[in-house]
C-alpha positions as CSV (number, residue, x, y, z in Angstrom):
1,M,100.8,-205.0,64.0
2,G,99.3,-201.6,63.0
3,L,97.3,-203.2,60.1
4,K,95.9,-206.1,62.4
5,L,94.8,-204.0,65.1
6,L,92.9,-201.9,62.7
7,N,91.3,-205.0,60.9
8,A,90.1,-206.3,64.2
9,T,88.8,-202.8,65.2
10,L,86.7,-202.5,62.1
11,A,85.4,-206.3,62.5
12,L,84.6,-205.5,66.1
13,L,82.8,-202.5,64.9
14,L,81.1,-204.5,62.1
15,A,80.1,-207.0,64.6
16,L,78.4,-204.1,66.9
17,V,76.6,-202.6,64.0
18,L,75.4,-206.1,62.5
19,G,74.5,-206.8,66.2
20,G,72.4,-203.7,66.5
21,L,70.6,-204.5,63.6
22,S,69.6,-207.7,64.8
23,V,68.8,-207.0,68.1
24,G,67.4,-203.7,69.5
25,K,64.8,-201.0,69.1
26,S,65.8,-200.1,65.7
27,G,66.9,-203.9,64.8
28,L,65.1,-206.0,61.7
29,P,62.5,-208.2,64.4
30,Y,61.4,-205.1,65.7
31,V,60.7,-203.6,62.5
32,M,59.2,-206.7,61.1
33,S,56.9,-206.5,64.2
34,L,56.1,-203.2,63.4
35,R,55.2,-204.1,59.7
36,S,52.9,-206.8,61.1
37,Q,51.1,-204.2,63.3
38,L,50.8,-202.0,60.6
39,N,49.3,-204.6,58.0
40,E,46.9,-205.7,60.8
41,Q,46.0,-201.9,61.6
42,Q,45.3,-201.2,58.0
43,A,43.1,-204.5,57.3
44,A,41.1,-203.4,60.4
45,N,40.8,-199.8,59.1
46,D,39.7,-201.2,55.8
47,A,37.0,-203.5,57.6
48,A,35.9,-199.9,59.4
49,R,35.6,-198.2,56.3
50,A,33.4,-201.0,54.6
51,R,31.0,-201.1,57.6
52,N,30.8,-197.0,57.4
53,A,30.2,-197.1,54.0
54,R,27.1,-199.6,54.5
55,L,25.9,-197.8,57.5
56,L,25.9,-194.6,55.5
57,A,24.2,-196.4,52.7
58,E,21.5,-197.8,55.4
59,V,20.8,-194.3,56.7
60,S,20.4,-192.9,53.3
61,D,18.1,-195.8,52.5
62,L,15.9,-194.9,55.9
63,K,16.0,-191.0,54.9
64,E,14.8,-191.6,51.4
65,G,12.4,-194.6,52.6
66,L,10.8,-192.1,55.1
67,E,9.9,-189.8,52.5
68,M,8.6,-192.7,50.1
69,V,6.6,-193.7,53.0
70,E,5.3,-190.4,53.7
71,E,4.4,-189.9,49.9
72,K,2.8,-193.1,49.6
73,A,0.8,-192.4,52.8
74,R,-0.6,-189.0,51.5
75,A,-1.4,-190.4,48.1
76,E,-3.1,-193.4,49.0
77,L,-4.3,-192.8,52.6
78,G,-4.8,-189.3,52.5
79,M,-2.8,-188.6,55.6
80,V,-2.1,-184.8,56.4
81,R,0.6,-183.3,58.7
82,P,-1.0,-181.3,61.9
83,N,-2.0,-178.2,61.1
84,E,-2.1,-178.7,57.1
85,I,-5.4,-178.6,55.0
86,L,-5.8,-181.5,52.3
87,V,-7.5,-180.6,49.1
88,Q,-8.4,-183.4,46.9
89,V,-9.5,-182.8,43.4
90,T,-11.6,-185.2,41.7
91,R,-12.0,-185.7,38.0
92,R,-15.5,-186.7,36.6
């Protein structure tokens, strides 16, 4: 009878442990839900990183573009900044 009681107790404990794994805060469905949320968040983060990289490239282009516009305006149109004197030298 002692061995049967021990087996029954161990079976009950095993059932409780397996039940806890299948239901509860540390259960398998909860862990799978967290993994799904993690994958969704990682995808959102990757999309945000790509968007940030595009915006950074756009800002860089705009900064460089303004310098190019200024150079072109100075060379082709003779534009000057305030308090600046332009001296043009022409060759004959």
